[in-house]
N, C-alpha and C positions, 0 to 999 in steps of 0.2 A: 636240395641238391648241388651238384658240384661240376664243374668245369676248370679246363685249363686254358687261356685262351692267351691263344699264340700273335703275338700284336707286334706289328713293323714301326722299329722305332729310327725312327733320322730326326736330328738337331734340324739342317737346314739340307737346303735345295743342292747346295754345293758342296753338303758331306757324305758320305758314306751310308747306308740303311741296312737294318738287320732284323729278323726276326727273335724277338724276348718272350718268352713265354712264364705265364702267370695263374698259381693254381688258384680256386677263391673256393669257396667250400661255406655251406650255411647260405644258398643262394635261394630267392626265395622265390616260385615259380610264375609268380605275379608280376616279378622285375622285368622292368623294357631293361634291352640293350644297353639305354645309356645309362641308366640308373646301377646298373653292375656297373659300369665303368664307374662310374662316381663312387661306388665304395671302394674299388679296388683302388684306387687315385687317392680317397680318404687312408687306405691302409698305405702307398707309396708315401703320400708326406709324411705321418707318423715315422715310415723307418727314415725318412731324411730323404728320400729317390723324387727325384723328377713325375710327375702325372704323364698320366698319358694328352697328348692334347688333339682334340676334334671340337666338331664343329657343332652345336647346336643351338637351337632362340627356342621355338615356341611346345616344341615337345608333341606335338599332337597336328602332325602332319601334313600343319601347316605353308610353313613358310619356309621348306627346299632346302633350311642348313645345312642339316644332316648327313647325314650319309657315309657311307663307307663300304667294302666287302665282305662278308663272310660267309667262308669258305666259295671263295670263289661268284658268287653272287651276289649283283647289286641288292642293298636294300638283307639280304641274309635270305630265304626259304619260304616267306609267304608271299604272298601274291596280295599287290593291290594293296602293300604298307611298306612305310618308310621303318628305318631302325628303332625313332623312336618310341613308334608303336607296335614291334617287333617285342612278344615277351616272352620271357629267357622258357615257360613249358613248351615252347615246338620243339626244343631240342634234348637230346636224352642225356638225362645225370651223368658224369663223368666222360662226358666226351669231349672232346679237343675243338676249337674254332677258331679259326685264323681270318683275322682279323688286320685287314692292308686296306688304305687309299685309294681313292679312283685312278685308272691308271690313262692318260693321257696324255698325248702330247700338249696339246689346247690350252690342260689344268695342271701347273706347273706345283710339284712340290712345297708346304710351305713349312710344316714341320708333323711328322707323325701321320697322322690320318685327318691333314688337312690342308687340302690344295686351294690354287688361285682360282677361282672361276669368274675372274672380272671377264670373261673371252663372252662371257653371256650377258654381261651389262650391253659391252657395246656391238653386238647383234641388235640388243630390240633397241641400243641408242642411235644403230642406221636406220631402222624401222622407222624414227623422229615420231611426230607426233598426229593423230587427226586432228586438222588446221581449219576444218569446213567450217565457217563461222555463222552460230548460230543463234544471234543474238540472247534472246533472255530463254532462259531454262525452262523449252517448252514442258507441255502437260506430259505425263507417261504413257498416252495413249495417242501421242499426235504422229508419233510416223509410227507406223504400224509396222509388225515385222510377224513373219510368221508361224507358228511354233515350230516347227522342221525346222527355219531356219538359225532359230532362237537357244534351239536344239545341240545347232552344230557349232554352233557359236561356244557354247557355253560349254561343250564338250571337251575343245579345244581350249576355253582361258583359264579351264583348271587346272597347266603345264608350271606346277610350282619348283621348276626352274633345278632342281635338286641333284641333276647330273647324273643319274644314272642309266640312261639311253646312252650318254657318251662311254662311259665307265662297261659296263655292256654289249656294244659295239665290235666285233674284230678288227675294221677300221677308224675308231675312234669317232664316228661321224657323228655331229649334231644335227643332223636332219628333221628328227625328230621332233627336237627343242625349237629349233627354229620354223618348221611347217606348222608348229602349234601357235609359234607368236604369229607369222602370217595368215595363219586363218580366223586365227578371233576374231581381228578384224576386218578381214575383207569379206569376210562372209556379211554382215552386218550394212544395210545400203549407208550408215553415213562412213562406212571406210570404205565401199567401192571409186572415191575420185581419186581415193592416190593407192592404189591397189598393184598396179603396176610397177610404179616406181618404191612403194615399199617392199614388195616383191626383191625386186632386183639390187637394193641395196644390202638389204639383210642377207642377202646371199653369197653376195660377194663379203660380205664381212665375215661370214661363217667359213669362206674359203683361204679369204686373210689370216681369221686366225687358225689355219693350219688343222683343222678338222680335216677326216679322211671323207672319202665317199663312203656315200649309201648305194650297199649293194641286194638289196631288203633282201636280207636276213633274216631278222624281224625281233632279234635278241632284245632290241632296245625297248620293243613295245609290251612283251616279254617282262620286265623288270619295270615297269613305267607305275611308280606309284597311284596315280591314278588313273592308268588304263586306256593313255588315250592310244587310239587308232591310228595303225598307218596310211592311214586316208588323209590323212595333214601330208604327206610328206605328198603322197599326186598329185596333192592340192596348190600345193609350193610349187612341184616343178611347173602343172598347168601353168599359172600364173610367172611364172622365168620364162617359159618360154613364151607364151603370149606378149609380155612383157618385151623381151626380147626383139618377136617380130617388127611387132610396132615400134620401136624404135629403128630397126633398121627402116622401116617403109618411109617412115620420117625424114630419116639420113639421105635416103634415094632420092626423097620428092626434091629436095633441095639441093642438087650435084644439075646446071647447066644439063644440057641435050649434050653438043658436043663433046663436054669434058663429059661426061659420061662414057662416051665409044671411044675415047680416048682411054681412057681406063681398059674397058673391055679388048680392046687392043694391046697394049701394052697387057 
């Protein structure tokens, strides 16, 4: 098989970038997309040129490190697949493949196909830990969790934080990612005591990171390599609104009646 890889090259966030075309021949159909880039980089190094920078780690679709747009689609044309799992047999020989980094304000470009996704880390950090003291490690069956709840939590917990949902969303929203991180802790009994605070803090951090608003277009779940459902966004919105009302009620309860009347009068 042979391809033309039209790759976005940009030395840094502050410099201008451009697409550069690289012809590749004798490509094995069983090569992954990342292996194809490896072969290209070996060729560039031999020629004394700078290799293409891209993120990768496990190459098993688990870590969420890799990811870029292929012909405008996050992770490429195959559903529920990361670029490290995407093999070249899913393309036609002779095809031109346009490869570019995630495009989102909250993901500033570092170099070539690498973007800074630490905004995701800060959202997770804002949620904190489950701080309920459990003493010694309990028996695995001591806290009963129904299968439906366990399945729901696991379906959300499989999020690998690759950022494809943000790149695919026309608004650059991180609602699917944030919703998944809130849901997989809030569904389980151990995480319920801090459920309200976690939702408020993580949504607040998501907004502070300049992600766009969710308008339920659904592109995010379409490109998610783990097939996370839009249901987690609904759960996040419910938790956030519930927590906001509870905080408002608690605040109003602390206002003296006379001061409350003056406030309404003004």
